[in-house]
N, C-alpha and C positions, 0 to 999 in steps of 0.2 A: 412428471416426477411424483412418486408416492408421498403420502403425508409425512411418514417418518423421515424420508430423505429431505423433504422440503424444510421440516423443522430443524434438522441438523444443519442444513445450509444457512438458514436464517440466523442461527445462533453463532455462525462462524465468526471467529475473531482472528485478526491478523497480528502476529507477533512483530514488534518493532525491530527485533534483531535482523529480520530479513533485509532491512534497508541498510545494513552495515556491510553488505556484500560488495564485490567488485563489479557488480552489474547495476544497471540503471534501476530506478524505483519500479517502473512498470514491468521491466524484465524480471526483477526479483519477485514481484507480486504474482506474475503469471507462473513462474517456475515453482514457487511455493504452493500455489493452489493446485497446480498440475501434478507435481511429484509428491509433496507431503500430504496433501488432502485428496489426491486421486480423482480430481474433477476433470471432466471433459472440457475441451476448448469452448464448446457451446455454453456450458454451465458457468465457466469463468467469465465469458462475455456477458451473459445475462446478469451475473452478480455485480459486475463492475460497470455495467452500462457501456461496454466497449464493443467494437466490431469483432466478430470471431476471427477474422483474418489478421487483425491487429494483435489479438491475443496470441495467435499461433506464431506470428512474426516475432513478438517480444520473447516468447518462449524459446524459439530457435536461436535468437541472438544471445539470450542468457546462457543457453547450452554451450555456445562457442566460447564464452568467457569462463564458464564454471561447469565442469562435468559432474561433480559430486552433489548430492542432495544438500539443501540448506539445513544447517544445524541451528537449533534454537536453544539459547541458554536458559537456565532455570530461573533467572531473574528478569527475563524479558517481560515487558509490559505489552498489553494487547489493545488493539483498536477494533471497533466493529467494522465488518465488511461494508456496511451501508455508506460509510463516509466516502467511498470511492465512486458512488453513482452520479455525483454532480459533475457533468462533463466540462463545466466551465473551468474547473481546477485540475491541475496536474496531480499525479498520485502523491508526490511529496507535499505539494501545497495543501492537499486534503488532510494529510497527516498532521502537518504543522498547525493548520487552522483548527482542527479538532482538539489537539493537545493544548493550544493556547486557550481554547474555550473551556478547558478543564483546569485553567489557572496554572499551567506549567510555565516557567520562565524560559526564554530563548536558550540560555546556557544549559538548562536541564534537558530541553528537547534535543539540543545539539549533542549532548552526551549520549542520550538514548539512541540517536540515529547515527552516531559516529560521524557527525558533520561539524563544520565550523559554525559558531554562534552567529557570525555575520551573515552566513548563508540562510540561517533560520529566519533572521530578521527580514531578509530580502523575500524569502518564500511567503512569510506571513503578510508582508506589505503587499505583495503581488496578489495574494489570495483575497485580501480585503478590497483591493481595487476592483478585481474581477467580480466580486460579489456585491459591488456598489456600496461598500461600507466606508469608503474613503480611507484616509490614513489615520 
């Protein structure tokens, strides 16, 4: 990848609106990076530290559930792409852990992601356990 391309990819931020779709978090992420950001499966795989075949599968599954391109609202908050590289955490656990680290409350995160606050609590608790931070 050329320098200008690499710089653009490193600054890549993911809008939280993509997680409000009817697709799973990994599917939404792959679909957004593929269609909205025009990245190849290999680039998405590298950026998210996932297998290229997994990325392709997530994308195909997302397409079955949602044909149109993901729309991003004007008010969407963004998270850096780097938060998805830790394979110990699921995509949603990574988002919740990052946002809690930025001092957002579970209820605020739930609203941003279109999820129930109790699910956010569970995701955060699971992420902390996986990272060895206890409860």
